[in-house]
C-alpha positions as CSV (number, residue, x, y, z in Angstrom):
1,M,-9.9,1.7,-33.0
2,P,-8.6,5.4,-33.8
3,E,-5.5,6.7,-32.0
4,V,-6.6,9.1,-29.4
5,H,-4.5,12.1,-28.9
6,G,-1.7,11.0,-31.1
7,L,-1.3,8.4,-28.6
8,R,0.3,5.3,-29.7
9,E,-1.3,1.8,-29.7
10,E,1.1,0.5,-27.1
11,Q,0.4,3.4,-24.8
12,L,-3.3,3.3,-25.5
13,E,-3.1,-0.7,-23.9
14,V,-1.3,0.7,-21.0
15,L,-3.9,3.0,-20.3
16,K,-7.0,0.4,-20.9
17,I,-5.1,-1.8,-18.2
18,L,-5.1,1.3,-15.7
19,Y,-8.1,2.6,-16.3
20,P,-9.9,-0.2,-14.6
21,W,-7.5,-0.4,-11.7
22,Y,-7.6,3.7,-10.9
23,K,-11.5,3.1,-10.8
24,E,-11.6,0.2,-8.8
25,E,-9.0,2.4,-6.2
26,V,-10.9,5.2,-6.3
27,F,-14.0,2.7,-4.8
28,R,-11.7,0.9,-2.4
29,R,-10.5,3.9,-0.8
30,R,-13.9,5.5,-1.0
31,E,-15.2,2.0,1.5
32,Q,-12.5,2.4,4.0
33,M,-13.2,5.6,4.7
34,M,-16.7,4.3,5.1
35,R,-15.6,1.5,7.2
36,L,-13.1,2.8,9.4
37,T,-15.8,5.6,9.9
38,A,-18.5,2.9,10.8
39,F,-15.7,0.7,13.1
40,A,-14.7,4.0,15.3
41,S,-18.4,5.1,15.6
42,A,-19.9,1.5,16.6
43,F,-16.8,1.4,19.1
44,L,-17.7,4.4,20.9
45,V,-21.7,4.2,21.2
46,L,-21.0,0.9,22.4
47,L,-18.5,2.6,25.1
48,L,-21.1,5.5,25.5
49,I,-23.9,3.0,26.3
50,T,-21.9,0.8,28.4
51,M,-20.9,3.7,30.9
52,L,-24.0,4.9,30.5
53,A,-26.3,1.7,31.3
54,V,-23.5,0.2,34.0
55,P,-24.0,1.6,37.4
56,S,-19.9,3.0,38.2
57,N,-18.8,3.9,42.0
58,P,-19.4,7.5,42.7
59,R,-16.9,10.0,40.9
60,P,-13.9,8.5,39.6
61,H,-10.4,9.2,40.9
62,F,-8.9,12.2,38.5
63,T,-6.5,9.6,37.3
64,V,-8.8,6.9,36.0
65,A,-10.6,9.9,34.3
66,L,-7.9,11.5,32.8
67,F,-6.8,7.4,31.6
68,A,-10.3,7.4,30.0
69,I,-10.1,10.8,28.4
70,S,-6.4,10.2,26.7
71,G,-7.7,6.8,25.5
72,V,-10.9,8.2,23.8
73,A,-9.2,11.0,22.6
74,L,-5.7,9.0,21.1
75,F,-8.6,6.2,19.8
76,S,-10.3,8.8,17.7
77,A,-7.2,10.3,16.8
78,I,-6.1,7.7,15.2
79,F,-8.8,6.6,13.4
80,T,-9.3,10.8,12.5
81,Y,-5.6,10.1,10.7
82,L,-6.3,7.0,8.9
83,I,-9.4,8.5,7.3
84,L,-6.8,11.6,6.3
85,Q,-4.9,9.4,4.5
86,Q,-7.3,7.3,2.9
87,R,-9.0,10.6,1.9
88,N,-5.6,11.6,0.2
89,R,-4.8,8.2,-1.4
90,H,-8.4,8.8,-2.4
91,R,-7.9,12.0,-4.3
92,L,-4.5,10.9,-5.8
93,A,-6.2,7.9,-7.2
94,K,-9.2,10.0,-8.8
95,Q,-7.0,12.6,-10.0
96,A,-5.1,9.9,-11.8
97,L,-8.2,8.5,-13.2
98,I,-9.6,11.4,-14.7
99,E,-5.9,12.0,-15.9
100,I,-6.5,8.7,-17.8
101,E,-10.0,9.7,-19.0
102,R,-8.9,13.0,-20.5
103,V,-6.5,11.0,-22.4
104,L,-8.6,8.4,-23.9
105,G,-11.3,11.6,-25.1
106,L,-14.0,10.4,-22.5
107,Y,-15.0,13.8,-21.9
108,E,-14.7,14.9,-25.5
109,E,-17.6,15.8,-27.7
110,G,-18.0,13.5,-31.0
111,L,-15.3,11.0,-30.3
112,Y,-17.3,8.2,-29.0
113,S,-21.4,9.3,-29.0
114,V,-22.1,11.6,-32.1
115,G,-22.8,15.4,-31.1
116,K,-21.9,14.5,-27.2
117,A,-19.1,13.2,-24.2
118,L,-18.9,9.5,-23.4
119,Y,-19.0,11.4,-19.4
120,P,-20.1,14.4,-18.8
121,E,-18.1,17.5,-18.5
122,D,-18.6,18.2,-14.3
123,W,-17.1,14.6,-13.5
124,Q,-13.5,16.0,-13.6
125,T,-14.5,18.1,-10.9
126,A,-17.6,17.1,-9.1
127,W,-15.2,15.1,-6.6
128,L,-13.4,18.4,-5.7
129,G,-17.3,19.7,-3.8
130,D,-17.2,15.9,-1.5
131,R,-17.9,16.6,1.8
132,S,-18.2,13.0,2.5
133,V,-14.9,13.0,4.6
134,T,-16.0,16.6,6.6
135,V,-19.5,14.0,7.7
136,Y,-17.2,11.2,8.8
137,L,-15.3,13.2,10.9
138,T,-17.9,15.3,12.4
139,V,-19.4,12.0,13.8
140,L,-16.3,10.8,15.1
141,A,-16.2,13.8,16.9
142,T,-19.1,14.2,17.9
143,L,-19.4,10.9,19.7
144,T,-16.1,11.7,21.0
145,V,-17.0,14.7,22.7
146,L,-20.2,12.4,23.7
147,V,-17.9,10.1,25.5
148,I,-15.5,12.4,27.2
149,A,-18.9,13.9,28.5
150,A,-20.1,11.0,29.9
151,V,-16.5,10.2,31.9
152,L,-16.6,13.4,33.4
153,A,-20.3,13.8,34.2
154,R,-20.5,10.1,36.1
155,P,-22.0,10.4,39.7
């Protein structure tokens, strides 16, 4: 294989080892964000259904309602933090992966295929427009508000 960007053979071998590791890391972090969102959402939906389905005493005491609301808010805040932590790690892995792809010449025309690059140029920046974390956090916030409203609206 010809030298890519003047890299020595040892450097190229290191990048070939790191590339699949970073690729897997990017996918693993994305999956972790989805799992955290799914678990938190399932718990909040189950809590909401339980609160609406189970008959309750007349208006819960203020302290009980405060503890319930605080617990739900804390639960959601912890999961929001965990999702954002995974997002940050996902971004760092994605940046490193793209840099490795650049150094390997995967975006250069003609290096691997005649007249075209192996990877489309826009792959280097497409991830910046990803709004999935916004969706995850919106779902989590909406369910949190619904549970809190159910606590406050109990007859």
